[in-house]
Structures are given as structure tokens and as C-alpha cells.
C-alpha positions in Angstrom: 17.7 43.5 6.3 19.4 41.7 8.9 21.9 43.5 11.1 24.6 41.9 13.1 22.3 41.8 16.3 19.7 39.7 14.2 22.5 37.4 12.8 23.6 36.9 16.5 20.3 36.1 17.8 19.6 33.6 14.6 22.9 31.8 15.2 22.3 31.3 18.9 18.5 30.6 18.2 19.5 27.9 15.5 22.2 26.2 17.7 19.7 25.8 20.8 16.2 26.5 19.9 14.8 25.3 23.0 16.6 27.7 25.3 14.5 30.0 27.7 14.5 33.6 26.5 16.5 34.9 29.3 19.4 32.5 28.4 19.1 33.2 24.6 19.1 36.9 25.2 22.4 36.6 27.3 24.1 34.4 24.6 23.1 36.8 21.9 24.3 39.7 24.0 20.8 41.7 24.1 18.2 42.3 26.7 15.3 40.1 27.0 12.9 42.7 25.8 15.1 43.4 22.7 15.2 39.8 22.0 11.2 39.6 22.0 11.0 42.4 19.7 13.4 41.2 17.3 12.1 37.7 17.4 8.7 39.0 16.6 10.2 41.1 13.7 12.0 38.1 12.3 8.7 36.0 12.4 6.6 38.9 11.0 9.1 39.2 8.0 9.1 35.5 7.3 12.6 34.9 8.2 11.8 32.6 11.0 8.7 30.5 10.0 8.6 28.3 13.0 10.5 26.6 15.7 10.0 22.5 15.5 11.1 19.3 17.2 13.2 17.1 14.9 12.3 13.6 15.3 14.5 10.6 14.6 12.4 8.3 12.7 14.7 5.6 13.1 14.5 5.8 16.9 10.5 5.2 16.1 11.0 2.1 14.4 11.3 3.3 10.9 14.3 1.7 9.3 13.9 2.1 5.6 14.1 5.4 3.6 13.3 5.6 0.0 13.8 8.5 -2.4 11.4 8.2 -5.4 12.0 10.2 -8.5 8.6 10.7 -10.3 8.0 11.8 -13.9 4.4 12.7 -14.3 2.1 12.5 -17.4 2.2 16.1 -18.2 -0.7 15.8 -20.9 -3.2 16.1 -18.1 -3.7 19.8 -17.4 -3.9 19.3 -13.5 -1.4 16.5 -13.3 1.0 18.2 -10.7 -1.9 19.5 -8.4 -3.6 16.2 -8.2 -0.6 14.2 -7.8 0.6 16.3 -4.8 -2.6 16.7 -3.2 -3.0 12.8 -3.2 0.8 12.4 -2.2 0.4 14.7 0.8 -2.3 12.2 2.1 0.2 9.4 2.5 1.6 9.8 6.0 5.0 8.0 5.4 5.8 10.7 2.5 7.8 12.8 4.6 8.9 15.4 1.8 7.7 16.4 -1.4 9.9 18.4 -3.8 9.2 19.6 -7.3 11.8 20.0 -10.1 12.2 21.2 -13.7 13.5 18.5 -16.0 13.0 15.1 -16.8 12.0 14.2 -13.0 9.1 16.3 -11.9 8.8 15.3 -8.2 10.8 13.5 -5.7 9.2 11.9 -2.7 11.1 10.9 0.5 9.0 7.9 1.9 9.9 6.1 5.2 8.7 2.5 6.2 9.4 0.2 9.0 10.9 -2.5 7.1 10.9 -3.7 3.4 7.8 -5.6 3.6 6.0 -2.3 4.8 7.7 -0.4 2.4 6.7 -3.0 -0.4 3.0 -2.6 1.0 3.3 1.2 0.8 4.5 1.1 -2.5 2.1 -1.1 -4.1 -0.9 0.2 -2.4 -0.3 3.9 -1.9 2.5 5.1 -4.2 1.6 3.4 -7.4 -1.9 4.4 -7.0 -1.2 8.1 -7.0 -2.5 9.8 -10.3 -0.6 10.7 -13.3 2.6 8.8 -12.7 4.3 8.2 -16.0 7.5 6.8 -14.7 9.0 6.3 -11.2 12.7 5.4 -10.0 13.2 4.3 -6.4 16.7 5.1 -4.7 17.2 3.2 -1.5 18.6 5.4 1.2 21.9 3.8 2.6 23.6 6.6 4.8 23.1 10.3 5.7 26.3 11.7 5.3 25.5 15.6 6.1 21.9 16.7 7.1 22.3 20.4 8.0 19.4 22.8 8.3 21.3 25.5 10.2 22.3 28.5 8.0 25.7 30.1 7.9 24.9 33.6 9.6 
């Protein structure tokens, strides 16, 4: 599906998503017109789903990150859907993942400090529907966080 030119464009685009089209085209060794057509094709094919700003939450005062492993009460037919819908409404939940196995869902939660987290946990997390079990893992350090693909 992708040829060498597409891969070159994607490598350069991942490395510097805010480049002007002319500079990105130059780095990818294509014309600006060819770059635009290929970018449009990559978007239409769903290869590129968007370009976004990555925000450092700690720089905005969020010093606590917790990963919550949640096991749901699966005796309820709509447990997953209701839980996920409610979890989406908690602004401090920045990521929701689902799994097969004992743990059904993992939530990444950010808070300004421990009292803020404690309040969120008691007032927003524990009130989410269909929780059978929950385990909190306190984030200590991010060793690797890479969103670019080896193209």
C-alpha cells in the first residue's frame, strides 16, 4: 500500500508535523503538489488520522498520573458500554483501553496533586457503573513514550 515516497513523507511528517508544506516537501524530496496529493490520499486511506499538539500535562500543573486497572461486573449485559460512556465524561481520564482477560479496562487519570486525585477517585471514579474490582498503579517515571512508527 505504501511506497518509498509515502514512507519518506511519513517519516518527515512524524519528525516535524508543524513544518510548512514547502519545507516538508523539500525534506521528503517531492514537489509541493505531489506532497499535497499524497497527504490527502494518506488521510483518505486512514493512514494519517490527524495532526495534533502534544501537551505536557505536568507543565500545566498536573503532577500525579495514575493507571487504574478495572474489572467490570460482566453479569450486566451493557456493563462495558455504560462504564466507558461514563468514564469518557471524566475530564481527568486521558486514556481508556480495553483488554481481554481478568482486567477489562485501563484508565489513565491525571490530577494536580494527591488531594485532587483522592477527590477524583472518590467522587468520580468509584461512582462509575459496574466496577467489580479496581487496582491503582501510581506513575513514577516515563521511561519511553514514542508515538512515531519505524517507517
